[in-house]
C-alpha positions, 0 to 999 in steps of 0.5 A: 629863248627860241622855246619862248618864241615858239609860244609867242608866235602862236596866239593863246587861242591855238591848240596847246598841242601845236605849241608843243609841236613847235617847241619840239621843232625848236629843239630839233633845229637846235640839235642840228645846228639851227640858230634862233633866226632860222627857227623863227622863220620856220615857225612863222611860216607854219603860222602864216600858212596855217598848215602844220606839217610839223612832223614832216618838217622835223624829219626833213630838217633833222635829216640834213636840210639844215645845211642851208640854215644860216645865222643872221646875215647881211645880203642873202646869197642868191643868184644876183651875180648872174643878173648883173649884181656881182658887185654886191659880193665883190667890191673889186667889181665896182666900176668895172665898165665905163657906164654908170650902172644901176641895178635893182633886185627883188627875191621872194622865197616860198611863192605860195605864202603871202608873207614869205621872206623877201629881199630887195636891193638897189645898187649904183656903181661907176668909174668915178675918176682915173682908174678908180671905181666906187659904188653904193647899195642898199638892201632890205630883208623882210622875214615876218617879224624879222627885218634887216636893212643894210648899206654898202659902200665901196671903192676899187682900182683897175689895172689894164693888162693889155693895150686894148682900150675896151676894158676887157682885160683888166685886174682890180682890187677893192675894199668896202664896208657894210653897215647893218641893222636887224630887229624883231617886231614883237608887235607881230607876235602874240605873247601869252603874257603882255609885258613879259620881260623877255620882250624887254628893251634892247634885246631885239635889235643889233647894229654891226659894221663889217669890212669887205675885201676883194680882187678880180681879173678878166683876161682873154675871155677868162674871168675870176674873183675872190672876196672876203665879206662881212669881216666884223668891225664891231660887235664881233662876239658870238651873241649880241642882244640875243642875236648871232652876228653874220659869219664871215663869208668867202666867195670864189668865182671862175668862168670863161666866155667861149665864142664859138660862132659870130654873135653867140658865146657860151659861159660855163662858170662856178661860184663858191660861198664858204663861211666861218660856220663851216658851211659851203654852197657851190653854184654850177652855171651855164649861160648862152648869150646871143648879142648884137651891137646894142643888145643881147639876150642870155639864157641858162641854168644854175645848179646849187649844192650845199654842204655843212657839218651835218651833211650835204644836199642838192638845193635845186635848179634855177633857170636864168634869163637876162638881156640888154636893150639899149641902156635897159637891162633885165633878168629873172631867175626861178629857183626850183627847189628839191626839198619837201619845204618847197613842195609845201610852200612853193618855189622862189624867184628873182626879178632884176631891172637895171640901167647902163647910163653914159658916164656923167661922173667921169667926163675924162673917162678911164685912163688906160696908160 
């Protein structure tokens, strides 16, 4: 089917040689483990950019860059967790503070393309009663003719580890679900034969329910977490309506807040993402934070590497900045890639905005004893 998509993406007026080259790309991607959605993404980018550096892309992807290829997935994994979006990947962090937290993220890939992939997410979570936290989030992932939408619901329970009443030392576990829909808008494609049966009904969308599990701990400035997300509850077969469901993902994070002078601390941390497609992504992060009574500012850098069955690759460096002024939080990440794709199509960036509001849901507050 991916060979047919190569022809549909290019209009009949395009040179036939371009179609042949696109079909060759598809075959190369298939041979190194690419799936239909990454194939479609590359083809769509080529068409939008109108710059067919196809041979270079073939060489690049076939030589190992396909380790970053992913099947259809729920919320894509970027650096959301560094800009107050950690609850998006671990339900045990829902309601981890006494505030009602609203977090908004926008991620754009390949900044030189007007129609490049972009992801938006909006999440809300809080301590809702006693020691129980809960949250909800929405996301949309737009990639040319492919769009994804998801709803996450989750709850958590916190257990204080010490007698301190500041929620700095606590253990938690959580559970949640993702309700996910994905479809292809074939009206954005240009089939040579309108009405072709390949573009028939019930072949271009998917709905899947997933379960999420997680646990987290923070104690004496150490913090760590483990979560398993996208455990399929429905449509748990390899291909559904021609679409490959998301692999189950495993997240591990570990870090330490090193307070070496008053009003300033350093946070080295790491985040590992494994999945059932035998791929691995590891982020190594260092953040420095200066803080006052009601505000703080943080700056640092994140280095990402990845590995899969076809090889390993350093994916790039990402400067990170975030801060808090009163109840307002903000953040930004700039992903500087080291691959030829980013040289041709531009780097990526993320913007984050949030609000920490006094808890109006749980008027009695968190129960420590």
